[in-house]
C-alpha positions in Angstrom: -8.5 -158.1 -126.1 -6.6 -156.0 -128.9 -3.6 -155.0 -127.5 -2.3 -151.4 -126.0 -3.2 -148.6 -128.1 -4.5 -151.1 -131.3 -8.2 -149.4 -131.6 -10.8 -151.5 -131.0 -14.7 -150.8 -132.1 -17.1 -150.3 -129.7 -20.9 -148.9 -130.0 -23.6 -148.6 -127.1 -27.5 -149.6 -127.9 -30.7 -150.5 -126.6 -31.7 -154.4 -127.6 -35.1 -154.8 -128.8 -36.3 -157.6 -126.8 -38.9 -160.4 -127.7 -41.1 -160.7 -129.2 -40.0 -157.8 -131.3 -36.7 -158.4 -131.9 -36.4 -161.9 -133.3 -39.7 -160.3 -135.7 -37.0 -157.7 -137.0 -34.2 -159.6 -137.3 -36.5 -161.9 -139.4 -37.6 -158.8 -141.6 -33.6 -157.7 -142.0 -32.6 -161.1 -142.9 -35.3 -161.6 -145.6 -34.7 -158.5 -146.9 -31.2 -159.7 -147.5 -29.4 -157.3 -145.4 -25.8 -158.4 -144.9 -25.8 -157.6 -141.8 -28.6 -159.2 -140.7 -26.4 -162.5 -139.4 -24.1 -160.0 -137.2 -26.0 -156.9 -135.8 -29.4 -158.0 -134.0 -32.6 -155.8 -133.7 -31.4 -152.2 -131.7 -32.0 -148.6 -131.3 -28.4 -147.0 -131.0 -27.2 -144.6 -128.5 -23.6 -144.7 -129.4 -23.0 -145.7 -133.4 -19.6 -147.6 -134.1 -16.6 -146.1 -132.3 -12.9 -146.4 -131.8 -11.0 -146.2 -128.6 -7.8 -147.1 -127.2 -8.5 -150.6 -125.4 -6.5 -148.9 -121.7 -9.0 -146.5 -122.0 -12.5 -149.1 -122.2 -12.5 -148.9 -117.8 -12.9 -145.4 -118.2 -15.8 -145.0 -120.1 -17.3 -148.0 -118.2 -17.2 -145.9 -115.2 -18.6 -143.0 -117.5 -21.7 -145.6 -118.7 -22.1 -146.4 -115.0 -22.7 -142.3 -114.3 -24.6 -141.6 -116.9 -27.1 -144.7 -116.3 -27.0 -143.3 -112.7 -28.3 -140.2 -113.9 -31.5 -141.7 -116.3 -34.7 -143.3 -115.2 -36.0 -145.9 -116.9 -38.9 -145.0 -119.2 -41.1 -146.3 -121.7 -40.1 -146.9 -125.4 -42.7 -147.0 -128.4 -41.7 -148.1 -131.5 -44.2 -147.4 -134.0 -44.3 -148.0 -138.3 -41.6 -147.5 -140.8 -39.2 -144.4 -142.1 -36.5 -143.9 -144.2 -33.8 -141.9 -144.5 -34.0 -142.3 -148.3 -31.9 -140.6 -150.8 -29.4 -139.7 -148.5 -28.9 -143.1 -147.4 -30.8 -146.4 -148.4 -31.9 -147.6 -145.2 -35.4 -148.0 -143.8 -36.0 -148.1 -140.2 -38.7 -148.7 -137.2 -39.7 -145.4 -136.2 -39.6 -144.5 -132.3 -43.2 -142.5 -131.5 -42.4 -142.2 -128.2 -39.6 -142.0 -125.8 -37.5 -139.7 -128.3 -36.0 -137.0 -126.4 -35.3 -139.7 -124.0 -33.1 -141.5 -126.3 -31.7 -138.3 -127.3 -31.1 -137.0 -124.2 -29.3 -140.4 -123.4 -27.0 -140.6 -126.2 -26.2 -136.9 -125.5 -25.1 -138.1 -122.1 -23.0 -141.4 -123.2 -21.2 -139.2 -126.0 -20.1 -136.0 -123.9 -16.9 -138.4 -122.7 -13.9 -136.9 -124.0 -12.6 -140.8 -125.6 -16.3 -141.4 -127.2 -16.5 -137.9 -128.5 -16.3 -138.2 -132.7 -17.6 -136.8 -136.0 -21.2 -137.4 -136.7 -21.5 -137.9 -140.5 -25.5 -137.2 -139.6 -27.8 -135.8 -136.4 -28.8 -138.5 -133.9 -32.1 -139.7 -135.2 -32.8 -142.9 -132.6 -34.7 -145.9 -134.9 -34.6 -149.5 -135.4 -32.9 -150.1 -138.9 -34.9 -153.3 -140.7 -33.0 -153.2 -144.1 -29.7 -151.5 -145.4 -27.7 -151.9 -148.4 -30.1 -153.8 -150.5 -32.4 -153.5 -153.5 -34.4 -150.7 -154.1 -37.6 -153.1 -153.7 -36.2 -154.9 -150.9 -36.6 -152.3 -148.5 -39.6 -151.2 -150.8 -40.5 -154.2 -149.3 -39.8 -154.1 -146.3 -41.0 -150.3 -145.1 -44.7 -151.9 -146.6 -44.8 -155.0 -144.6 -44.0 -153.4 -141.5 -45.6 -150.5 -142.4 -48.1 -151.6 -138.9 -45.6 -152.7 -136.4 -46.1 -151.5 -133.1 -43.9 -151.8 -130.0 -43.8 -150.5 -127.0 -41.4 -151.9 -124.1 -39.5 -150.6 -120.7 -36.1 -149.2 -121.5 -34.3 -150.6 -118.1 -30.7 -149.9 -119.2 -28.6 -150.0 -122.2 -25.5 -152.4 -123.6 -22.1 -151.5 -124.3 -20.8 -153.8 -127.4 -17.4 -154.8 -128.9 -17.0 -155.3 -132.4 -15.6 -159.0 -132.7 -13.4 -159.5 -135.8 -15.6 -162.2 -137.0 -17.8 -159.0 -137.7 -20.3 -159.7 -134.8 -21.4 -157.4 -132.0 -20.8 -159.2 -128.7 -21.7 -157.6 -125.4 -19.3 -156.5 -123.1 -21.4 -154.8 -120.4 -25.2 -154.0 -118.9 -26.1 -151.0 -117.3 -28.9 -150.0 -115.7 -30.8 -147.0 -115.4 -31.1 -145.6 -112.0 -32.3 -141.5 -112.2 
């Protein structure tokens, strides 16, 4: 834990369960994505956000309250999409569960400690290639075009960004609404 007053980076995400998580992780590594070894397959609810470590207990209380308000839901990932030419990203698209993700992300981000300026509007997705050559982006886009995964989302996880570049789970929050 960093010293008080030294910002720490957190994020909140839904892990993609097995067997799909490993498949997407493998695709990301094959594309040469430099984050493949550090960032497992996930759907982001709160992107990387710097917070004061002293606020973590308040943030966790907020996340508990949010989780208590939302019921579990089914997330269906299907096919691929891209943010090109704005950013060099290929992702697996959300076919069902979009509004649930949007509402959950908005509720999570409503805490004063978590409010931040967003570069882009929230768009639920699972990144599978980023910051790789265009040919690698094209290959991942085509290889996962028929991808489909349907699973129940029972909760989300608070992650801390470690000094080694990896995102470490800090705490899971079960949806109970």
